[in-house]
C-alpha positions in Angstrom: -71.5 0.2 5.5 -72.6 2.5 2.7 -71.4 5.5 4.8 -68.0 3.9 5.4 -67.6 3.2 1.7 -68.6 6.8 0.7 -66.1 8.2 3.3 -63.3 6.0 2.1 -63.9 6.9 -1.6 -64.2 10.6 -0.9 -61.0 10.5 1.1 -59.2 9.1 -1.9 -60.7 11.9 -4.1 -59.2 14.5 -1.8 -62.1 14.9 0.6 -62.1 15.2 4.3 -64.8 13.5 6.4 -65.8 13.9 10.0 -67.6 10.7 10.9 -70.4 10.8 13.4 -74.2 10.3 13.7 -74.5 13.0 10.9 -71.7 12.6 8.4 -70.4 15.9 7.0 -68.5 15.2 3.8 -66.7 18.3 2.3 -65.1 18.0 -1.1 -62.5 20.7 -1.6 -62.3 21.7 -5.3 -65.5 19.8 -6.1 -67.3 22.1 -8.6 -70.6 20.4 -8.2 -70.8 20.7 -4.4 -71.6 23.9 -2.6 -71.4 22.9 1.1 -71.6 19.5 2.7 -72.5 16.4 0.7 -76.2 16.0 1.5 -77.2 13.2 3.9 -80.8 12.9 2.6 -82.3 13.4 -0.9 -82.7 17.1 -1.6 -84.7 18.8 -4.4 -82.6 19.6 -7.5 -83.3 20.6 -11.0 -84.6 17.6 -13.1 -82.4 15.7 -15.5 -81.2 17.7 -18.4 -82.7 16.3 -21.7 -81.4 19.1 -24.0 -78.3 17.2 -25.0 -77.1 13.5 -25.3 -76.5 11.6 -22.0 -73.0 11.0 -20.7 -73.2 7.6 -19.0 -70.4 6.6 -16.6 -69.5 3.1 -17.7 -69.0 1.2 -14.5 -68.5 4.6 -12.9 -65.3 6.4 -13.9 -63.7 3.1 -15.0 -60.9 4.7 -17.0 -59.5 6.3 -13.8 -60.4 3.9 -11.0 -61.2 0.2 -10.6 -64.6 -0.4 -12.3 -67.7 -0.6 -10.1 -65.7 0.8 -7.1 -67.1 3.4 -4.8 -64.3 5.6 -6.0 -65.3 5.1 -9.6 -68.9 5.9 -9.0 -68.2 9.1 -6.9 -65.7 10.3 -9.4 -68.2 9.8 -12.3 -70.7 11.9 -10.3 -68.0 14.5 -9.6 -67.0 14.8 -13.2 -70.5 15.3 -14.6 -72.0 12.0 -15.6 -75.8 12.2 -16.3 -76.0 8.5 -15.4 -73.7 6.1 -13.6 -73.9 2.5 -14.7 -75.2 1.5 -11.2 -74.5 -1.3 -11.8 -73.6 -4.5 -13.6 -75.6 -6.7 -11.2 -74.6 -10.2 -10.2 -76.0 -12.1 -7.3 -74.3 -13.6 -4.2 -75.1 -17.0 -2.7 -77.8 -15.4 -0.6 -79.2 -13.6 -3.7 -78.0 -10.1 -2.8 -77.3 -7.9 -5.9 -73.8 -6.7 -6.0 -71.8 -4.6 -8.5 -69.4 -6.7 -10.6 -68.9 -6.9 -14.3 -69.2 -10.7 -14.2 -70.1 -13.4 -11.8 -66.4 -14.4 -11.9 -64.5 -12.5 -9.2 -61.1 -13.8 -9.8 -59.9 -11.2 -12.3 -61.3 -8.1 -10.6 -60.8 -8.9 -6.9 -58.4 -10.8 -4.6 -61.0 -13.6 -4.3 -58.6 -16.4 -5.4 -56.3 -15.7 -2.5 -59.0 -15.1 0.1 -61.1 -18.2 -0.9 -58.8 -20.6 -2.7 -61.1 -23.6 -2.0 -64.1 -21.9 -3.6 -62.7 -22.1 -7.2 -64.9 -24.0 -9.6 -65.9 -23.9 -13.3 -69.3 -22.8 -14.6 -70.5 -22.7 -18.2 -71.9 -19.2 -18.6 -73.5 -18.4 -21.9 -71.5 -21.2 -23.6 -68.1 -20.3 -22.2 -66.1 -21.8 -19.4 -65.7 -19.5 -16.4 -63.1 -20.8 -13.9 -62.3 -19.3 -10.5 -64.3 -17.8 -7.6 -67.8 -16.7 -8.4 -70.1 -14.4 -6.6 -72.9 -16.9 -6.6 -70.8 -19.2 -4.3 -70.1 -16.5 -1.7 -72.5 -15.0 0.8 -72.6 -11.2 1.2 -70.6 -11.6 4.5 -67.9 -13.4 2.6 -68.0 -10.8 -0.3 -67.2 -8.1 2.3 -63.8 -9.7 2.8 -62.7 -9.0 -0.8 -60.9 -6.1 -2.2 -61.1 -4.8 -5.8 -58.4 -4.9 -8.5 -58.1 -3.1 -11.8 -59.2 -5.5 -14.6 -57.1 -4.0 -17.4 -53.3 -4.2 -17.1 -53.0 -1.1 -19.3 -54.5 1.0 -16.6 -53.2 2.1 -13.2 -52.9 -0.7 -10.6 -52.3 1.7 -7.7 -55.8 1.2 -6.2 -55.6 -2.5 -6.1 -56.6 -4.3 -2.9 -58.0 -1.2 -1.2 -61.6 -0.9 -2.0 -64.5 -3.3 -1.1 -67.1 -4.8 -3.4 -70.3 -2.7 -3.1 -73.9 -3.7 -3.3 -76.4 -2.5 -5.8 -78.2 -0.8 -2.9 -75.0 1.1 -1.9 -74.6 2.2 -5.5 -78.1 3.6 -5.4 -77.1 5.4 -2.2 -74.3 7.2 -4.1 -76.6 8.5 -6.8 -79.3 9.6 -4.4 -76.9 11.5 -2.2 -75.3 13.3 -5.2 -75.4 17.1 -5.2 -77.6 17.1 -8.3 -79.9 14.6 -10.1 -77.8 11.6 -11.3 -79.5 8.7 -13.0 -78.7 5.0 -12.4 -78.4 2.4 -15.1 -78.4 -1.2 -13.8 -77.8 -4.2 -16.0 -78.9 -7.7 -15.2 -75.9 -9.9 -16.0 -76.5 -13.3 -17.5 -80.2 -13.6 -16.3 -80.8 -17.0 -17.9 -77.7 -18.5 -16.2 -78.5 -16.8 -12.9 -82.2 -17.9 -12.9 -81.4 -21.5 -13.9 -78.9 -21.8 -11.0 -81.4 -20.2 -8.6 -84.1 -22.7 -9.6 -81.7 -25.6 -9.2 -80.9 -24.4 -5.7 -84.6 -24.2 -4.9 -84.6 -20.4 -4.8 -87.8 -18.5 -5.2 -86.6 -15.4 -7.0 -84.9 -14.2 -10.2 -82.1 -11.7 -10.8 -84.7 -9.4 -12.5 -87.0 -9.6 -9.5 -84.1 -8.7 -7.2 -83.2 -5.7 -9.2 -86.8 -4.5 -9.5 -87.3 -5.0 -5.7 -84.4 -2.6 -4.9 -85.5 -0.1 -7.5 -89.0 0.0 -6.1 -87.6 0.2 -2.5 -85.7 3.3 -3.4 -88.5 5.0 -5.4 -87.4 4.2 -8.9 -89.8 2.9 -11.6 -91.8 5.8 -13.0 -92.5 6.0 -16.7 -89.9 7.6 -19.0 -89.7 11.4 -18.9 -92.5 11.9 -16.4 -91.7 14.4 -13.7 -91.2 11.5 -11.3 -88.7 9.9 -13.6 -86.8 13.1 -14.3 -86.3 13.4 -10.5 -85.1 9.8 -10.2 -83.9 8.7 -13.6 -83.2 5.0 -14.3 -82.8 2.7 -17.2 -82.8 -1.1 -16.9 -80.6 -2.9 -19.4 -79.7 -6.5 -20.4 -78.1 -8.4 -23.3 -81.1 -10.8 -23.1 -84.6 -9.9 -24.1 -86.9 -12.4 -22.3 -86.1 -11.0 -18.9 -86.6 -7.4 -20.1 -90.0 -8.3 -21.5 -90.8 -9.9 -18.1 -89.6 -6.7 -16.4 -92.0 -4.7 -18.5 -95.0 -6.7 -17.1 -93.8 -5.9 -13.6 -92.8 -2.2 -13.8 -92.9 1.0 -15.8 -89.1 1.3 -15.4 -87.6 2.4 -18.8 -85.8 -0.4 -20.5 -82.8 -0.5 -22.9 -82.2 -3.6 -25.0 -78.4 -4.1 -25.2 -77.0 -5.5 -28.5 -73.6 -7.2 -29.2 -71.9 -7.7 -32.6 -74.1 -8.9 -35.5 -73.3 -12.6 -35.4 -73.2 -13.1 -31.6 -76.1 -15.4 -30.4 -78.4 -14.3 -27.6 -78.0 -16.4 -24.5 -81.8 -16.8 -24.1 -82.2 -17.7 -27.8 -85.0 -15.2 -28.2 -83.4 -14.1 -31.5 -80.9 -16.2 -33.5 -78.2 -13.4 -33.1 -78.0 -9.7 -32.4 -78.0 -8.9 -36.1 -81.5 -10.3 -36.3 -82.6 -7.8 -33.6 -81.4 -4.9 -35.8 -84.0 -5.1 -38.6 -86.9 -2.7 -38.7 -89.4 -5.4 -37.9 -87.4 -6.7 -34.9 -86.9 -3.1 -33.6 -90.7 -2.6 -33.8 -91.1 -5.7 -31.6 -88.4 -4.5 -29.2 -90.3 -1.2 -28.9 -93.2 -3.0 -27.3 -91.2 -3.6 -24.2 -88.2 -1.3 -24.4 -87.6 2.4 -24.7 -84.2 2.2 -26.4 -81.3 0.0 -27.6 -77.7 -0.1 -26.4 -75.6 -1.2 -29.4 -71.9 -1.8 -29.6 -70.5 1.3 -31.4 -68.9 -0.8 -34.1 -72.3 -1.9 -35.4 -73.4 1.7 -36.1 -71.1 2.3 -39.1 -69.1 0.5 -41.8 -65.8 1.5 -43.3 -65.9 2.3 -47.0 -62.8 2.4 -49.1 -62.6 4.9 -52.0 -60.9 4.1 -55.3 -57.9 6.2 -54.2 -57.5 4.0 -51.1 -58.8 6.5 -48.6 -61.5 5.5 -46.2 -64.7 7.0 -44.7 -67.4 5.8 -42.4 -71.0 5.1 -43.6 -73.9 4.5 -41.3 -75.3 0.9 -41.1 -78.7 2.5 -40.6 -79.2 1.1 -37.2 -79.6 4.5 -35.5 -82.0 5.7 -38.1 -84.1 2.5 -37.9 -84.2 2.6 -34.1 -85.3 6.2 -34.1 -88.0 5.4 -36.6 -89.3 2.8 -34.2 -89.4 5.4 -31.4 -86.3 4.0 -29.6 -83.4 5.8 -28.0 -79.9 4.8 -28.9 -77.2 4.6 -26.2 -74.0 3.2 -27.6 -71.1 1.5 -25.8 -68.2 2.0 -25.1 -66.3 5.3 -25.6 -62.7 5.2 -24.3 -60.0 7.8 -24.4 -57.1 5.5 -25.2 -56.3 5.5 -29.0 -56.3 1.7 -29.4 -60.1 1.7 -28.7 -61.0 4.3 -31.3 -63.1 3.4 -34.3 -61.4 3.1 -37.7 -60.6 6.5 -39.3 -61.5 8.4 -36.1 -58.2 9.4 -34.7 -59.2 11.0 -31.4 -62.0 10.7 -28.8 -63.3 14.1 -29.9 -63.6 12.7 -33.5 -65.6 9.8 -32.1 -67.9 12.2 -30.1 -68.5 14.3 -33.1 -69.2 11.4 -35.4 -71.6 9.5 -33.1 -73.5 12.4 -31.5 -73.5 15.0 -34.3 -73.3 12.9 -37.5 -75.3 9.8 -36.5 -77.4 11.4 -33.8 -76.9 9.0 -31.0 -78.8 9.9 -27.8 -76.3 8.8 -25.2 -73.0 7.1 -24.7 -71.4 4.8 -22.2 -67.9 6.0 -21.5 -65.0 5.0 -19.3 -64.1 8.7 -19.0 -67.4 10.5 -18.2 -65.6 13.7 -17.4 -64.2 14.0 -20.9 -67.5 13.4 -22.6 -69.4 15.7 -20.1 -66.9 18.5 -20.8 -67.2 18.0 -24.6 -71.0 18.2 -24.3 -70.8 21.4 -22.2 -68.4 22.9 -24.8 -71.0 22.0 -27.6 -73.8 23.6 -25.6 -71.7 26.7 -25.2 -71.3 26.8 -29.0 -75.1 26.6 -29.3 -74.9 23.2 -31.0 -78.3 21.7 -31.7 -79.2 18.0 -31.7 -82.0 17.7 -34.3 -82.1 13.9 -34.1 -82.2 13.7 -30.3 -84.9 11.3 -29.1 -84.5 11.6 -25.4 
């Protein structure tokens, strides 16, 4: 199945594939490939730690449907250091698959394929109505096709590409023509685990993710030679499951953070603002290697007496670095309506977050744009004095 998905995605990217026992995938015009796409893991230079990381948010989600094989392979093609492989949700038979949410109705054709499977769950305090991954087996999931979530983006790839599994996403990274890291997120772990327990299951979403990471050779400690050869970060918006993961594995961990007043689903902190103090960050550093904050929590807009405005750091980056934590912000998008106040272009955002604030990595829907900007900065001998990677 993974081979078929790779071939289909590469075909859409302008590749030609001859399918057989040994699959030879040639990618014309692919600057990162010199010869056939490797079938087995080859030896490449380790992950580059000399500049901030470009993290492909759900792959190359600005160009192709998020979490599609096409998005992941395009993110790899265009220079992502990591691909967010992936937002993990579970099927009815507890197979980790790549979807932004358990709800499938707004990113696939699930409602038309399984109209009788619609139901309402309360997930982290909000009603979620439609068809959910947890009610479909992997065999049923295979019948679905992806759709673009945002109407402002191209809908041309709708209903063509299948849902892929976490394991298939790992396959893409491990068969890349260079070292590409993976960056899975456990989605709604409290909700998943409560439902699994109610159904007499004997696992958790975190255990499922850790199982597949270990199966494919991931889990070495941060920045060891083994990790640099197979880079991975595990992320979550909850903290209890991440603290649990630390007791089971050395896999590097990133604590995600939402807006200041948003409550944590596992109630480990009153809200995300409470996680951002120096004392809280010191506690987070006991199980995590970094934080993943929403970019709007990193600065505040200040208005001068003449009415003009400028941005001032909230101090979160500085406090995190003081606690020994990396900072990987989310989400950088090329479209102007997503840009931070007073920053009028994506290049302005890059310069502010990576050069002024000293952020260590960024999730982006357009990894090619960020990767090219970073290459241009390297060519200009830009230094990153605050870099903590």
